[in-house]
C-alpha positions, 0 to 999 in steps of 0.5 A: 500499499505504502509503495503504491502511494509513494509511486503515484506521489513520485510519478506525480511529481511536485505538481501532483503534490501540489493537486492531492493538497490542494483537493484535500484542503477543499474535500479531503480524500486523503489526509495531509498527514498521509501526503506529505508524511509518504513526500518525507519517504520519497526525500529520504529515497532521493526521488524528491527533495525537501525544499520543492516538495515543502513548496509543492505541498504548501502551495496547494494547501494555500490555494485549496484554502484560499477556495473557502476563502473566496467562497465566504469573501465573494457569497457573503452571509446571505448566498452562503446560508442556502447552501449550507442549509441544502447541501450541509449533510454531504458537507458534514456542516450546518449554519450553526457552525459557520456562526460558531467559527465566526465568533471564534475568528472575530474573538481572536483575531486574524492570527488564528488562521496562522495557529490553526493550520496546526489543528487537523479538525479546524485548519480548513474550517477557519477559511470560510470565517475569515472570508466571511469577515473580509479579512485582507487577502494578503493578509490571510494568504501570508498567515496561511503559507506560513502555517501551512509551511510549518505543518508540512515541515513537520510531517516531512521531517516525520516521514523522512525519520519514518523512512529509516525504519520502513523496511524493518517496519514496512508491514506496520506502516502499510496498516498506519496508512491504511488505518489513516484513510480509513479513519477518514472515510469512516469519519466522513460517513459516519458524520453523513449517515447519522446527521440530524440538522438542529433548528435554524437559528 
């Protein structure tokens, strides 16, 4: 399994990494921890280089988050709410979540865009209220790029470190990667199947 994913990453190159990270931040099919972690394994093998990999992954992360930012910034509350109300089940998101995230953003300021890049659950969601608050585009991109760069660097270094034990623990790493992907899919399906929208408010 690891070999298969690493082969895809290596064949796609840095543009493939950027694309996967963009998609992961819009609608996550494969967690960024897997993408960048296995990218770190490729670095340890010499088939990829650290800095181009970090740049590609960070650009992809930034663009993916910018999509949600633009949705909030261009559509605004009035146009966005009908979309959330209609497609909330599939987005596993409801309007109350958006309002709570917006209050959190206003309370803690623009720096949360940087610090929440280290949160697996909130790093993408905070982009929407940042857009709804009409945060300056340049500031959003800088904070997002900086936070994503730190997070992706840690993932690459973690993958590079694990690669030293790759051959000895290949079996366990296979199950770790499969488990990470399966956990994400199961969590999403669980939220969709058990979705019970709260009353409008």
